[in-house]
BAKEMAR-298548 format. One record per residue (C-alpha): x, y, z. Coordinates in pm, 1 decimal. Layout:
N
DRENDREN	X	Y	Z
...
END
This chain:
333
DRENDREN	171.5	-704.1	702.2
DRENDREN	-172.7	-603.5	818.3
DRENDREN	-390.7	-854.2	1008.9
DRENDREN	-754.8	-751.0	1040.9
DRENDREN	-979.0	-919.4	1309.0
DRENDREN	-1347.0	-995.4	1267.0
DRENDREN	-1590.8	-1221.0	1443.2
DRENDREN	-1888.0	-1229.9	1671.3
DRENDREN	-1938.4	-1061.8	2009.8
DRENDREN	-1686.6	-1191.4	2275.0
DRENDREN	-1524.7	-1441.7	2025.4
DRENDREN	-1182.1	-1340.3	2170.1
DRENDREN	-1058.5	-1085.1	1901.0
DRENDREN	-896.6	-885.2	2179.0
DRENDREN	-694.8	-1190.7	2304.6
DRENDREN	-573.4	-1256.9	1950.4
DRENDREN	-459.2	-884.7	1927.5
DRENDREN	-278.5	-901.4	2242.9
DRENDREN	-85.0	-1222.3	2102.0
DRENDREN	-6.1	-1034.9	1797.5
DRENDREN	87.1	-712.4	1985.0
DRENDREN	326.8	-912.4	2202.3
DRENDREN	500.1	-1017.9	1887.5
DRENDREN	559.2	-667.1	1761.0
DRENDREN	212.8	-571.1	1597.0
DRENDREN	102.9	-238.4	1621.6
DRENDREN	-271.1	-216.4	1755.5
DRENDREN	-561.1	-40.6	1606.0
DRENDREN	-929.1	-86.9	1680.6
DRENDREN	-1229.3	43.2	1439.2
DRENDREN	-1452.8	28.6	1760.7
DRENDREN	-1197.7	262.0	1918.5
DRENDREN	-1258.4	505.7	1647.5
DRENDREN	-1638.7	493.6	1725.4
DRENDREN	-1572.1	545.6	2094.2
DRENDREN	-1353.2	861.2	2015.0
DRENDREN	-1662.7	993.5	1816.1
DRENDREN	-1902.3	927.5	2096.1
DRENDREN	-1679.2	1100.8	2347.3
DRENDREN	-1647.5	1397.5	2123.3
DRENDREN	-2025.6	1421.8	2099.7
DRENDREN	-2082.4	1341.5	2490.7
DRENDREN	-2286.0	1039.9	2415.7
DRENDREN	-2240.0	762.9	2674.6
DRENDREN	-2086.8	434.3	2551.4
DRENDREN	-2306.2	136.0	2522.2
DRENDREN	-2315.8	-136.4	2252.8
DRENDREN	-2628.2	4.1	2081.2
DRENDREN	-2467.8	363.0	2080.4
DRENDREN	-2146.3	216.8	1931.3
DRENDREN	-2328.1	45.3	1637.3
DRENDREN	-2540.8	332.1	1572.2
DRENDREN	-2228.5	584.4	1556.1
DRENDREN	-2045.9	340.6	1336.3
DRENDREN	-2332.0	315.5	1112.1
DRENDREN	-2370.7	701.6	1093.9
DRENDREN	-1983.8	730.8	1035.7
DRENDREN	-2004.9	499.1	735.2
DRENDREN	-2304.1	682.9	600.6
DRENDREN	-2181.9	1033.6	628.2
DRENDREN	-1803.8	958.3	547.1
DRENDREN	-1802.7	670.2	345.5
DRENDREN	-1850.1	273.5	404.2
DRENDREN	-1458.9	242.1	444.8
DRENDREN	-1438.5	573.8	657.8
DRENDREN	-1321.5	362.9	976.4
DRENDREN	-1052.3	185.4	808.2
DRENDREN	-921.5	483.1	647.5
DRENDREN	-907.5	658.3	976.0
DRENDREN	-694.5	412.9	1133.9
DRENDREN	-454.5	347.3	843.1
DRENDREN	-363.0	729.7	856.9
DRENDREN	-186.6	655.8	1195.5
DRENDREN	-11.2	347.3	1094.2
DRENDREN	379.8	356.8	1150.1
DRENDREN	555.9	235.5	819.6
DRENDREN	771.8	-55.2	848.9
DRENDREN	563.3	-197.1	1140.4
DRENDREN	314.9	-483.0	1114.7
DRENDREN	-27.1	-379.0	1219.5
DRENDREN	-341.5	-557.3	1365.5
DRENDREN	-680.6	-402.2	1304.3
DRENDREN	-949.3	-511.1	1549.3
DRENDREN	-1342.8	-485.0	1514.8
DRENDREN	-1384.5	-505.3	1147.6
DRENDREN	-1760.2	-535.1	1087.5
DRENDREN	-1813.4	-423.1	722.1
DRENDREN	-1701.1	-567.6	391.0
DRENDREN	-1594.3	-216.2	250.5
DRENDREN	-1349.7	-197.2	543.6
DRENDREN	-1206.9	-538.9	449.8
DRENDREN	-1170.8	-408.3	76.1
DRENDREN	-997.2	-96.6	170.2
DRENDREN	-755.3	-266.4	388.1
DRENDREN	-695.1	-535.3	119.9
DRENDREN	-620.0	-251.3	-119.9
DRENDREN	-321.0	-156.6	82.9
DRENDREN	-148.9	-492.8	28.5
DRENDREN	-17.7	-771.7	245.4
DRENDREN	-367.0	-786.9	425.3
DRENDREN	-530.5	-1090.4	572.9
DRENDREN	-854.7	-1097.4	742.7
DRENDREN	-887.5	-1347.0	1056.5
DRENDREN	-1221.8	-1459.3	1168.8
DRENDREN	-1218.5	-1548.0	1523.5
DRENDREN	-1481.9	-1778.5	1637.4
DRENDREN	-1627.3	-1953.9	1948.8
DRENDREN	-1932.6	-2133.5	2041.1
DRENDREN	-2226.8	-1900.3	2149.8
DRENDREN	-2243.9	-2021.3	2486.0
DRENDREN	-1865.9	-1967.6	2566.5
DRENDREN	-1883.4	-1612.5	2420.0
DRENDREN	-2201.9	-1544.7	2636.4
DRENDREN	-2003.1	-1664.1	2939.3
DRENDREN	-1717.7	-1405.8	2852.1
DRENDREN	-1959.7	-1129.3	2791.2
DRENDREN	-2099.7	-1171.2	3124.2
DRENDREN	-1746.6	-1189.8	3284.8
DRENDREN	-1647.2	-857.2	3116.7
DRENDREN	-1966.8	-687.6	3180.0
DRENDREN	-1961.5	-386.9	2947.7
DRENDREN	-2209.0	-128.3	2961.8
DRENDREN	-2517.1	-202.2	2761.7
DRENDREN	-2433.6	-592.3	2710.8
DRENDREN	-2736.9	-820.4	2716.0
DRENDREN	-2814.7	-951.6	3050.3
DRENDREN	-2929.3	-1324.8	2940.5
DRENDREN	-2856.6	-1570.8	2677.9
DRENDREN	-3162.4	-1518.2	2473.2
DRENDREN	-3106.4	-1147.9	2478.0
DRENDREN	-2754.3	-1203.2	2382.7
DRENDREN	-2861.9	-1417.8	2085.8
DRENDREN	-3121.7	-1138.8	1973.9
DRENDREN	-2877.7	-884.3	1983.1
DRENDREN	-2629.3	-1088.8	1774.3
DRENDREN	-2881.4	-1148.2	1516.6
DRENDREN	-2937.0	-799.2	1462.3
DRENDREN	-2568.5	-728.3	1388.7
DRENDREN	-2519.8	-1027.1	1146.2
DRENDREN	-2667.6	-857.0	833.2
DRENDREN	-2857.6	-574.4	739.5
DRENDREN	-3034.5	-409.1	430.9
DRENDREN	-2833.7	-71.3	503.0
DRENDREN	-2502.1	-111.1	354.1
DRENDREN	-2353.4	137.1	614.2
DRENDREN	-2480.6	-101.3	912.2
DRENDREN	-2268.4	-389.1	1050.8
DRENDREN	-2258.4	-666.1	805.6
DRENDREN	-2082.6	-931.2	1002.4
DRENDREN	-2198.4	-1230.8	792.1
DRENDREN	-2059.5	-1066.9	471.6
DRENDREN	-1750.8	-974.6	666.2
DRENDREN	-1660.3	-1310.4	787.3
DRENDREN	-1727.5	-1461.5	459.4
DRENDREN	-1410.5	-1257.0	328.8
DRENDREN	-1177.8	-1408.1	580.4
DRENDREN	-875.2	-1561.9	469.0
DRENDREN	-817.1	-1754.0	793.1
DRENDREN	-1021.6	-1875.8	1094.4
DRENDREN	-911.0	-1928.9	1448.2
DRENDREN	-1114.0	-2116.4	1682.1
DRENDREN	-1099.2	-1991.6	2043.7
DRENDREN	-1278.8	-2240.9	2249.5
DRENDREN	-973.0	-2380.0	2462.1
DRENDREN	-702.2	-2234.3	2690.3
DRENDREN	-472.1	-1926.3	2614.4
DRENDREN	-167.3	-2151.6	2527.4
DRENDREN	-367.2	-2322.8	2256.0
DRENDREN	-493.7	-1978.1	2107.3
DRENDREN	-138.9	-1854.7	2114.3
DRENDREN	-10.4	-2158.6	1924.0
DRENDREN	-279.2	-2125.2	1655.8
DRENDREN	-217.6	-1766.4	1632.7
DRENDREN	142.6	-1812.8	1572.3
DRENDREN	85.2	-2087.4	1322.9
DRENDREN	-159.6	-1856.9	1151.5
DRENDREN	88.0	-1570.2	1134.9
DRENDREN	351.0	-1796.4	965.0
DRENDREN	107.7	-1912.3	698.7
DRENDREN	42.4	-1526.5	619.4
DRENDREN	419.7	-1456.8	609.8
DRENDREN	469.0	-1739.8	361.7
DRENDREN	152.0	-1615.8	160.7
DRENDREN	296.3	-1262.1	158.2
DRENDREN	418.1	-1178.9	-190.1
DRENDREN	762.9	-1015.1	-221.1
DRENDREN	812.5	-723.5	-444.0
DRENDREN	982.2	-813.7	-769.2
DRENDREN	1316.0	-648.2	-854.1
DRENDREN	1152.3	-473.4	-1166.6
DRENDREN	877.4	-312.5	-929.5
DRENDREN	1159.8	-235.3	-665.6
DRENDREN	1364.1	-27.7	-892.1
DRENDREN	1064.5	131.8	-1064.7
DRENDREN	925.0	237.7	-738.9
DRENDREN	1257.5	402.7	-673.3
DRENDREN	1254.7	560.0	-1001.7
DRENDREN	923.2	718.8	-929.3
DRENDREN	1055.0	881.1	-602.6
DRENDREN	1387.5	997.9	-798.5
DRENDREN	1148.1	1151.5	-1042.8
DRENDREN	999.7	1375.2	-764.4
DRENDREN	1320.1	1588.1	-777.4
DRENDREN	1268.0	1691.2	-1136.9
DRENDREN	1200.2	2046.8	-1173.0
DRENDREN	1111.7	2016.9	-1536.9
DRENDREN	789.0	2207.4	-1622.9
DRENDREN	692.4	1951.0	-1877.0
DRENDREN	701.6	1603.8	-1743.0
DRENDREN	888.6	1427.3	-1450.3
DRENDREN	1132.8	1157.2	-1572.3
DRENDREN	1369.6	942.2	-1368.3
DRENDREN	1626.9	668.8	-1434.3
DRENDREN	1798.0	420.0	-1204.7
DRENDREN	2127.3	250.5	-1334.5
DRENDREN	2153.3	-112.7	-1138.9
DRENDREN	2408.0	-383.6	-1157.9
DRENDREN	2381.9	-694.5	-962.4
DRENDREN	2061.7	-578.0	-786.7
DRENDREN	2252.7	-270.0	-658.5
DRENDREN	2187.8	92.0	-747.7
DRENDREN	2500.6	259.9	-898.5
DRENDREN	2343.1	571.6	-1048.9
DRENDREN	2031.4	762.0	-1074.7
DRENDREN	1906.2	1065.8	-1266.4
DRENDREN	1609.1	1284.1	-1336.8
DRENDREN	1542.2	1533.7	-1612.0
DRENDREN	1642.1	1895.6	-1565.8
DRENDREN	1876.3	2176.9	-1658.1
DRENDREN	2251.7	2116.9	-1620.1
DRENDREN	2444.1	2152.0	-1305.7
DRENDREN	2482.1	2490.1	-1150.9
DRENDREN	2228.8	2663.3	-1398.0
DRENDREN	1871.7	2782.1	-1334.7
DRENDREN	1615.3	2516.2	-1288.2
DRENDREN	1343.2	2474.9	-1528.0
DRENDREN	1071.0	2583.5	-1289.1
DRENDREN	1297.5	2893.6	-1216.1
DRENDREN	1276.8	2991.0	-1590.3
DRENDREN	1589.4	2808.2	-1695.0
DRENDREN	1446.1	2654.7	-2003.6
DRENDREN	1214.1	2890.6	-2190.8
DRENDREN	1106.8	2596.2	-2424.2
DRENDREN	955.0	2391.0	-2144.3
DRENDREN	765.4	2702.9	-1999.2
DRENDREN	627.7	2803.7	-2343.1
DRENDREN	386.0	2499.0	-2366.4
DRENDREN	498.8	2403.7	-2718.1
DRENDREN	353.7	2076.4	-2844.2
DRENDREN	542.2	1750.1	-2731.7
DRENDREN	814.7	1659.8	-2960.4
DRENDREN	849.2	2001.1	-3125.9
DRENDREN	1152.5	2261.2	-3059.5
DRENDREN	1348.6	1985.5	-2891.7
DRENDREN	1696.4	2167.6	-3021.1
DRENDREN	1585.2	2453.8	-2797.2
DRENDREN	1531.0	2256.2	-2482.5
DRENDREN	1813.4	2315.8	-2226.0
DRENDREN	1707.9	2021.1	-2008.4
DRENDREN	1910.9	1695.9	-2005.9
DRENDREN	1701.1	1355.0	-2007.2
DRENDREN	1700.6	1144.9	-1691.7
DRENDREN	1891.5	869.3	-1869.0
DRENDREN	2146.3	1104.0	-1991.1
DRENDREN	2188.7	1276.8	-1630.8
DRENDREN	2215.4	885.5	-1482.1
DRENDREN	2495.8	807.0	-1719.6
DRENDREN	2675.9	1147.7	-1688.4
DRENDREN	2657.6	1113.5	-1309.7
DRENDREN	2814.2	776.8	-1298.8
DRENDREN	3091.2	924.1	-1530.8
DRENDREN	3131.9	1222.5	-1298.9
DRENDREN	3195.2	982.8	-998.0
DRENDREN	3408.3	740.3	-1224.1
DRENDREN	3165.3	441.9	-1205.4
DRENDREN	3152.0	190.4	-1485.0
DRENDREN	2796.0	116.4	-1618.0
DRENDREN	2925.1	-193.6	-1829.2
DRENDREN	2663.9	-482.5	-1835.2
DRENDREN	2434.6	-275.8	-1609.4
DRENDREN	2034.6	-240.9	-1636.1
DRENDREN	1867.1	118.9	-1667.3
DRENDREN	1522.8	139.5	-1531.2
DRENDREN	1339.0	460.0	-1660.2
DRENDREN	1012.9	575.2	-1618.3
DRENDREN	981.2	663.4	-2004.1
DRENDREN	1094.2	494.7	-2315.0
DRENDREN	1438.3	638.5	-2389.8
DRENDREN	1456.8	896.7	-2691.8
DRENDREN	1707.6	846.5	-2986.3
DRENDREN	1980.7	1055.3	-2812.8
DRENDREN	1963.8	858.2	-2479.9
DRENDREN	1939.1	544.7	-2705.1
DRENDREN	2302.2	602.6	-2824.5
DRENDREN	2430.5	706.9	-2470.2
DRENDREN	2299.6	406.3	-2315.8
DRENDREN	2451.8	170.7	-2599.3
DRENDREN	2804.2	344.6	-2568.0
DRENDREN	2793.7	335.7	-2179.7
DRENDREN	2790.2	-38.7	-2212.9
DRENDREN	2413.5	-84.1	-2044.1
DRENDREN	2278.2	-412.2	-2162.5
DRENDREN	1929.3	-393.2	-2061.8
DRENDREN	1650.4	-120.8	-2064.3
DRENDREN	1344.8	-142.3	-1868.7
DRENDREN	1086.5	130.8	-1899.6
DRENDREN	730.4	192.3	-1782.0
DRENDREN	564.7	425.2	-2023.4
DRENDREN	599.2	413.8	-2386.1
DRENDREN	741.2	717.9	-2579.7
DRENDREN	700.0	801.4	-2961.3
DRENDREN	1031.6	644.7	-3057.8
DRENDREN	1174.5	654.6	-3418.5
DRENDREN	1219.1	295.2	-3564.7
DRENDREN	1569.8	356.9	-3604.9
DRENDREN	1615.4	377.6	-3212.8
DRENDREN	1458.6	45.7	-3186.5
DRENDREN	1685.4	-84.7	-3438.6
DRENDREN	2002.0	47.0	-3284.6
DRENDREN	1902.5	-148.3	-2960.1
DRENDREN	1832.9	-451.5	-3151.6
DRENDREN	2184.1	-439.6	-3344.8
DRENDREN	2381.8	-335.6	-3048.8
DRENDREN	2225.6	-650.1	-2852.7
DRENDREN	2056.8	-431.0	-2609.4
DRENDREN	1742.4	-599.5	-2448.4
DRENDREN	1457.2	-366.0	-2399.9
DRENDREN	1122.1	-444.0	-2239.8
DRENDREN	832.8	-254.2	-2080.7
DRENDREN	740.4	-303.0	-1743.6
DRENDREN	352.3	-284.4	-1631.8
DRENDREN	299.0	-222.2	-1274.8
DRENDREN	52.3	-442.1	-1089.4
END
C-alpha cells in the first residue's frame, strides 16, 4: 500500500507520516527530493527556493518526476508513505502503481500559522498576513509545473483534520488506514497465476516468442513450463533450432521446429516428477495449439485459461468442447 500526503503548510503532514512510520511504513518526501537538488547546486534552502526548484524539476524532467524519483527507492513488500505531494500529476503517477490512497491533512489556518512559527523554518512568513499571502501563491497556478495544491487536494481519497491532540490524530489515522486496507483490492487467482506465468516465460530462450504455462490444482502450482529446445540440447538462442532463427513466417515450417511448447513442457515436467494433472487448470500466455490441445485433454486437465489468442484450427476447439474441457480467455486489467 502507498499512502500519499497532501495539505497546506503546517497542516501536520509530518505528524501523520510519523504515525504511519511507527506502524511500519517506509517514509519518502517529495520535498526531500527537492532539498537534495538544492544541496547539489549549492542553493540555500528556503520555502521560495524549494518551490522554484520543484517547479524547475517538473518542467525539465516531467510533471511526475518527483514521484518517479522516490518510487525507484521503494522496498518491495513494504507499505510506503509519500509526503509533500503538491501536483496532480504526482498523484496520477502514484495511483498508476496500484493500492494508492491520497490523504488530505487539514487544519484551520490560525493553528497552522502557530505551528509554522514554532518550527521556525528558514524563509517562513513572519506574520499571519504574510503566511496567508504565501499560501495563496501555492494553491493554484497557470503553470502546470508549479504547485497546484487545490487541484491536488481535490484528488484526495480521505481527509484527516488535525486540530486536536496527538492521541486524537493517531486514532483518526489508524481508522483511516483500516478503511484503506478494506478498500484495497486483492489480486484475483487468474491474475496471480498469469503474472507468475509471465515470470516463467522470461526463462524461455526461443528466438520467435516467449510462451509460458503454469499448471494449478487447488490454487497450488504443481508444474510450470516454457517453450524451448529439449532438455540437454542447445538452446534456441544458441543455434539449437534453425527454424526459429530463420525468421520464417508464423505457422510455417512447424515440422522443422525443435522447440517444445510451454504447455507440452509443463505436462512433461509433471510426468518426469510423477505428478498427476488430473482435474487441474493450466494457465498459458498463448492459446494452445492442436498438439498441446490433445496433450492437455489426455493429461486430465479440466480447464484452460489463456491470455493471448492464437490462430487455432476449429478442430482444436471442437476437441476441447467434446472432451468437456473449459476454455476461457483472461484479459488483464
